[in-house]
MARDO-757959 format. One record per residue (C-alpha): x, y, z; residue number from 0; residue in three letters. Coordinates in pm, whole numbers, padded with zeros to 5 digits. Example, Ala and Ser with C-alpha at 12.3 -4.5 7.8 and 13.67 -1.06 7.14 Angstrom:
% residues 2
@X: 01230&Y: -00450&Z: 00780&nr: 0&rest: ALA
@X: 01367&Y: -00106&Z: 00714&nr: 1&rest: SER
END
This chain:
% residues 73
@X: -02067&Y: -17874&Z: -03737&nr: 0&rest: MET
@X: -02009&Y: -17517&Z: -03850&nr: 1&rest: SER
@X: -01845&Y: -17436&Z: -03515&nr: 2&rest: GLN
@X: -01592&Y: -17713&Z: -03580&nr: 3&rest: PHE
@X: -01492&Y: -17543&Z: -03904&nr: 4&rest: LEU
@X: -01410&Y: -17224&Z: -03712&nr: 5&rest: TYR
@X: -01189&Y: -17410&Z: -03464&nr: 6&rest: VAL
@X: -01008&Y: -17617&Z: -03727&nr: 7&rest: LEU
@X: -00785&Y: -17335&Z: -03862&nr: 8&rest: PRO
@X: -00699&Y: -17230&Z: -03506&nr: 9&rest: ALA
@X: -00585&Y: -17584&Z: -03424&nr: 10&rest: LEU
@X: -00396&Y: -17640&Z: -03747&nr: 11&rest: ALA
@X: -00097&Y: -17430&Z: -03644&nr: 12&rest: CYS
@X: -00032&Y: -17579&Z: -03297&nr: 13&rest: PRO
@X: -00097&Y: -17935&Z: -03415&nr: 14&rest: VAL
@X: 00131&Y: -17888&Z: -03716&nr: 15&rest: GLY
@X: 00402&Y: -17736&Z: -03497&nr: 16&rest: MET
@X: 00376&Y: -18023&Z: -03250&nr: 17&rest: GLY
@X: 00404&Y: -18276&Z: -03531&nr: 18&rest: ALA
@X: 00713&Y: -18103&Z: -03671&nr: 19&rest: MET
@X: 00878&Y: -18098&Z: -03329&nr: 20&rest: MET
@X: 00800&Y: -18466&Z: -03280&nr: 21&rest: TRP
@X: 00949&Y: -18561&Z: -03617&nr: 22&rest: PHE
@X: 01262&Y: -18354&Z: -03553&nr: 23&rest: MET
@X: 01315&Y: -18513&Z: -03212&nr: 24&rest: MET
@X: 01256&Y: -18859&Z: -03356&nr: 25&rest: LYS
@X: 01519&Y: -18799&Z: -03626&nr: 26&rest: GLY
@X: 01775&Y: -18682&Z: -03367&nr: 27&rest: GLY
@X: 01754&Y: -19004&Z: -03167&nr: 28&rest: ARG
@X: 01918&Y: -19222&Z: -03428&nr: 29&rest: LYS
@X: 02186&Y: -19431&Z: -03266&nr: 30&rest: ASP
@X: 02487&Y: -19352&Z: -03475&nr: 31&rest: GLN
@X: 02820&Y: -19499&Z: -03382&nr: 32&rest: ALA
@X: 03061&Y: -19224&Z: -03288&nr: 33&rest: ALA
@X: 03372&Y: -19213&Z: -03503&nr: 34&rest: PRO
@X: 03682&Y: -19334&Z: -03323&nr: 35&rest: PRO
@X: 03884&Y: -19067&Z: -03146&nr: 36&rest: ALA
@X: 04166&Y: -18924&Z: -03350&nr: 37&rest: GLY
@X: 04016&Y: -19014&Z: -03687&nr: 38&rest: SER
@X: 03895&Y: -18660&Z: -03749&nr: 39&rest: ASP
@X: 04159&Y: -18474&Z: -03953&nr: 40&rest: PRO
@X: 04062&Y: -18149&Z: -03780&nr: 41&rest: ARG
@X: 04146&Y: -18301&Z: -03442&nr: 42&rest: GLU
@X: 04482&Y: -18421&Z: -03573&nr: 43&rest: GLN
@X: 04563&Y: -18077&Z: -03711&nr: 44&rest: GLU
@X: 04454&Y: -17917&Z: -03385&nr: 45&rest: LEU
@X: 04688&Y: -18146&Z: -03189&nr: 46&rest: ASP
@X: 04977&Y: -18055&Z: -03420&nr: 47&rest: LEU
@X: 04905&Y: -17684&Z: -03380&nr: 48&rest: LEU
@X: 04888&Y: -17716&Z: -03001&nr: 49&rest: ARG
@X: 05225&Y: -17891&Z: -02998&nr: 50&rest: LYS
@X: 05374&Y: -17623&Z: -03221&nr: 51&rest: GLU
@X: 05242&Y: -17346&Z: -02994&nr: 52&rest: VAL
@X: 05386&Y: -17520&Z: -02689&nr: 53&rest: ALA
@X: 05726&Y: -17554&Z: -02861&nr: 54&rest: ASP
@X: 05725&Y: -17186&Z: -02959&nr: 55&rest: LEU
@X: 05635&Y: -17082&Z: -02605&nr: 56&rest: ARG
@X: 05931&Y: -17272&Z: -02464&nr: 57&rest: THR
@X: 06160&Y: -17100&Z: -02715&nr: 58&rest: LYS
@X: 06025&Y: -16752&Z: -02641&nr: 59&rest: VAL
@X: 06004&Y: -16781&Z: -02261&nr: 60&rest: THR
@X: 06326&Y: -16640&Z: -02116&nr: 61&rest: PRO
@X: 06527&Y: -16895&Z: -01922&nr: 62&rest: GLN
@X: 06715&Y: -16770&Z: -01615&nr: 63&rest: PRO
@X: 07085&Y: -16747&Z: -01698&nr: 64&rest: GLY
@X: 07390&Y: -16717&Z: -01471&nr: 65&rest: PRO
@X: 07359&Y: -16336&Z: -01465&nr: 66&rest: GLN
@X: 07001&Y: -16358&Z: -01335&nr: 67&rest: ASP
@X: 07100&Y: -16592&Z: -01056&nr: 68&rest: ARG
@X: 07370&Y: -16353&Z: -00926&nr: 69&rest: GLU
@X: 07132&Y: -16056&Z: -00910&nr: 70&rest: ARG
@X: 06871&Y: -16227&Z: -00696&nr: 71&rest: THR
@X: 06929&Y: -16180&Z: -00320&nr: 72&rest: PRO
END
Protein backbone atom coordinates (compact mmCIF):
# COMPACT_ATOMS: atom_id res chain seq x y z
CA MET A 1 0.00 0.00 0.00
CA SER A 2 2.83 2.40 0.79
CA GLN A 3 4.29 1.84 -2.69
CA PHE A 4 1.00 3.02 -4.19
CA LEU A 5 1.34 6.30 -2.31
CA TYR A 6 4.72 6.89 -3.97
CA VAL A 7 3.33 6.29 -7.45
CA LEU A 8 0.20 8.40 -6.93
CA PRO A 9 1.92 11.83 -7.17
CA ALA A 10 3.83 10.68 -10.26
CA LEU A 11 0.58 9.70 -11.97
CA ALA A 12 -1.36 12.78 -10.93
CA CYS A 13 0.29 15.06 -13.49
CA PRO A 14 -0.14 12.88 -16.62
CA VAL A 15 -3.67 11.83 -15.66
CA GLY A 16 -4.66 15.43 -14.94
CA MET A 17 -3.12 16.60 -18.22
CA GLY A 18 -4.95 13.88 -20.14
CA ALA A 19 -8.24 14.85 -18.51
CA MET A 20 -7.72 18.51 -19.40
CA MET A 21 -6.95 17.65 -23.01
CA TRP A 22 -10.03 15.45 -23.21
CA PHE A 23 -12.29 18.19 -21.83
CA MET A 24 -10.82 20.78 -24.20
CA MET A 25 -11.33 18.53 -27.21
CA LYS A 26 -14.86 17.71 -26.10
CA GLY A 27 -15.70 21.42 -25.83
CA GLY A 28 -14.34 22.11 -29.33
CA ARG A 29 -16.66 19.58 -30.98
CA LYS A 30 -19.84 21.52 -30.37
CA ASP A 31 -21.82 21.69 -33.57
CA GLN A 32 -22.37 25.37 -33.99
CA ALA A 33 -24.14 26.65 -37.05
CA ALA A 34 -21.80 28.79 -39.09
CA PRO A 35 -23.03 32.33 -39.60
CA PRO A 36 -24.23 33.01 -43.12
CA ALA A 37 -21.62 34.35 -45.51
CA GLY A 38 -21.52 38.10 -45.76
CA SER A 39 -23.11 38.74 -42.38
CA ASP A 40 -19.77 39.54 -40.76
CA PRO A 41 -19.24 43.33 -40.86
CA ARG A 42 -15.49 42.78 -41.16
CA GLU A 43 -16.01 40.79 -44.35
CA GLN A 44 -18.23 43.53 -45.76
CA GLU A 45 -15.65 46.19 -44.96
CA LEU A 46 -12.91 44.04 -46.46
CA ASP A 47 -14.91 43.69 -49.69
CA LEU A 48 -15.39 47.46 -49.86
CA LEU A 49 -11.69 48.07 -49.30
CA ARG A 50 -10.76 45.54 -52.00
CA LYS A 51 -13.07 47.28 -54.46
CA GLU A 52 -11.60 50.66 -53.56
CA VAL A 53 -8.04 49.37 -54.07
CA ALA A 54 -9.00 47.92 -57.45
CA ASP A 55 -10.56 51.25 -58.51
CA LEU A 56 -7.46 53.17 -57.42
CA ARG A 57 -5.20 50.78 -59.30
CA THR A 58 -7.13 51.34 -62.52
CA LYS A 59 -6.81 55.11 -62.05
CA VAL A 60 -3.07 54.97 -61.35
CA THR A 61 -2.10 52.43 -64.01
CA PRO A 62 -1.01 54.36 -67.11
CA GLN A 63 -3.18 53.68 -70.13
CA PRO A 64 -1.45 53.63 -73.53
CA GLY A 65 -2.27 56.84 -75.39
CA PRO A 66 -1.92 57.74 -79.07
CA GLN A 67 1.69 58.88 -78.53
CA ASP A 68 2.65 55.48 -77.10
CA ARG A 69 1.15 53.65 -80.05
CA GLU A 70 3.21 55.66 -82.58
CA ARG A 71 6.51 54.95 -80.80
CA THR A 72 6.15 51.19 -80.79
CA PRO A 73 7.64 49.51 -83.89
